[in-house]
N, C-alpha and C positions, 0 to 999 in steps of 0.2 A: 418456136413461133415468135416472130418479131412483133413487139408491141408498137402500136401507133403512138408516136410521140409528138409533142407540141412545143413551140417556142412561145413563151408568155411575154407579152410586151405591154408595159404600162405607159400611160400618157400617149396612147396611139392615135388619138383623134386629130393631132396637128403637129406641125414642126418636125423635129428630128424623129420623134416616135412614129409619125405618119410615114416618113420616108423609110425608116428601118423596117416597118411592116411590109412595104412593097418590095424592098430588097430581099428580105428573108423569104417571102413567098416566091419570088422569082428564082430563088436558090433551092426551091423545092420543100421548104419547111411548112408544116401545118402550124396554124397560129391560134393563140388565144389573145384577143385584143381587149385591152381594158382602158376605160376612161369614163368620165362622168356622163358624157353626152351619148345616149343611145342612138340618136339620129346620125351623128357624125360617124360613129363606129359602124353602123349598118351601111352607110354610104361607102365608106372605105372598104368594108368587107365585100360589098357588091362589085366594086371595081376590081378587087383582087380575084374574085371568083370568075370574072369574065376573062381575065388574062392569064390565069394560072390554074393548075390542077390542085392547088393547096386547099385543104379544109380550113375554114375560118370560123371560129367561135367567138362571139362578142359577149362580153360581160360588162354592162354599164354599172359602175360602182364608184363611190367617192372614197378614195384611199386616204383622204386627209382626216379621217376619223377611224378609230380602232375597229368600230363595228363594221365598217366597209371592208377593211382588210380581212376580218374574220369571215365575212360573208363570201368574199372571193375565194378564200381557201376552202371553205365549206362546199361551195359549188364545184370547184375543181375536184375535190376529194370524193364527193358524192357521185359525180359523173365518171369517176375512175379514169381521169385524164392523166397522162404521164408526161412530165416536163423534162425535156432534154436541153432546153435553152431558156434562159431568163434574161430579159433586158429591162432593168429598172430605170426607166426614163422619166417617169412622172416627177414633177417638182415645180416649185414656183419661188419667186423672190418678192421682197417688199423693200421699197426705197424710203429712207428717212431715218432720223435719229431714233434710237431704240426707246428712249424715255418718252417720246411723243407718239410712239407707234401703237397700233391696235394690238394689244397683247394676245388677244384671241387668234388673230390672224397669224401672229408669229408662232404660237403654239401649234396651229394647224400646219404651218410650214415645217416645223420640227417633226410632227407626226408623219407628214408625207415624205419629206426629203430624207429623214433618218429612220424613224420607227417602222414605217411601212416597208421601206427598202430592206431593212434588217430582217424583219419578220418573213418577207417573201423569199429572201435569199436562204434563210434557214429552212423554210418549207420546201423549196425547190431542191435543195441539197439532199434531202432524204431520198428522193427518187433517183437522183444522179449517182449517189454513193452506192445504191443497190446494184446498178449496172456498170459502174466504174467509168462513166463518161458523162460529159456535159459541158456547156458553155454558159458563162454568166458575164453580162456586161452591166456595170453600174455607171450611170452618167453623172459625172461630177462637173467640174468647170475649172478654168484657169484661176478662178477665185479661190480654189482649194489651197493654193500655194501661199496665200498672204492674208493678213487681217483686212477687214473691210468696213471701216467706220463709215456710216451712212447706209450700210446694208449688213449690219453686224451679224444678224442671225443667219442670213443666207450664206455669207462667206464661211461662217463657222460650220454650217450644215454640210457644205461641200468639202470642207477640210475633213470632216468625219467620214464622208463617203470615200475619199481618197485613202485615208489611213486604214479604215476598215477593209477596203478592197485589197490593198497591198498586203496587209497582214494575212488575209484569207487566202490570197494566191500562194503564199508560202506554206500555209498550213495544208493546202491541198496538193502540193507538189508531189507528183508521182501517182496521184489518184485517178488520173484520166480526166479530171475536171479542171478547167481553167477559169480564172477571174480577170476580166479586163476592165480597167477604168478609162472611160472616155472623158477627156477634159477639153471641151471646146471653149473658145473665147466667144466674143460677141458673134451671134448668129442671126440670120434673117428669119426670125420667127416672131410670134406674138409675145414672147417672154418680156421684152423691155416695156411694152405697153402695159401688160398685166402687172408688172412690178412698179409701175409709176415712174419709169425712167424717161419715157419719151425718146427723143433723139439726144441721148446723153453724150457728154464729152467723151466718155469711154468709147461710144460707138463712132464718134467723129475721129478719134485718134486711131482706132483700129476698125476700119470698115468691116461691117458684118460679113461673115462667111455665108456661102449658100448652104442652106440646110441639107440638101441632098448630098453635097460633097462631104459634109461632116458625117452624115449617116453612112456613106460609103466607106469612109476611112475607119469609122468605128466598127462597122460590121466586118471588114477585112481583118482588122486587128483581133476581133473576137474569134473569128474562125481560125486564125493562126495561133491563138492562145497567148497573144502578147499581153503583158501585165498592164501596160500603159500606152495610151494613144492620145497625143496632143496634135490635132490637125493644124497645119499652117506654121510657117517659119516664125512669124511675129508672135504667135501664141506660145511657141516653144521658147522663144526669147523671154517672153513675159513670165513663163513658169520658172526660169532659172534666175531671174533678176533678184528674187528674195534671198538667194544664197550669198549675194555679194553686197546687199544693201542693208544697213542697220535697221532694225525693226522700227525704231523711233522715226527714222526718215521715211520708211515705207508706209507706215500708217498715216503720216501726214500727207504724203503724196496721194494716196488713195482717197483720203478724206477731201482733199482739194479737188480731185477729179469729180467726185460725187457732188460736191457743193456747186460745181459749175455745170451741172447737167442742163 
C-alpha cells in the first residue's frame, strides 16, 4: 500500500516559497505549507485547491523560535504525515553594522536561517531514509560565497546553509535522497524591504530576478537531484568571484556596496 506523502515548504506565504508551492502542486505534490500568517497561507491553499488536485495542509507557526519548530514537528508526527520532499525556504536578513544591531533579531535570524533548517532537515530525513527516496532543497543565497560586512550574520547564515547542504548531499549519495542548495541573487520579493535594504546598490548593480523564474529553476534542480543551483549568469559570476579575489579586497568591496545602499 502506497503511503500518501507530502512536500513541506517553509516560508510559503510569499516570494520564492509562494511560487514553489504553486509549482509543486502543479507537479502533483501534496503540500504542507508553513509560515507565520494563517491568513496568507489559507489564501494560497485556496488558490491551489481550485486549480490542482493536490491536498494542502497549512500550519501557521513562527520558526524563528525553537518552540515553533517543535510544534510543527509535533503536529506532523501526531497527524502521521509522511514527508518525501522538504523545501527550507524561510529566512530573513538584517542590514547594518553588527555592533549596532538588535542582537535579539540577529539571534532569531540564526534560529530561523540555521537552527530551524537543520532541525527540519534531520526530521524529514528519518521518513525519507525508511523508504529510500526523497528530495530536499535548502534556500541559501549568492551571499553564501563571501563575507558580508554590513549584513554579517545573514551572510554567515547562508554560508552555513551552503556548506551543510553540500556535505549532506555527499553523505546521502546512493541513498535515493538528494539535497539541492538554491543560491539566488537579488530577487523581486519583500526580502530587501524587510531587511532594511530598500533599493540597495546591490539591487541596482544586479537587477532583481523574477521570483517565479528563480522558483522554477530551483524546483527543476531539486527534481533532477542537482546539488547546486545558481539561477542567472550574473549570479553564477558573482559566486565564482571570491575564488579569484583576495578576501581583504572582497570584504571591502561588499562593505562599500552596503554602505552605499
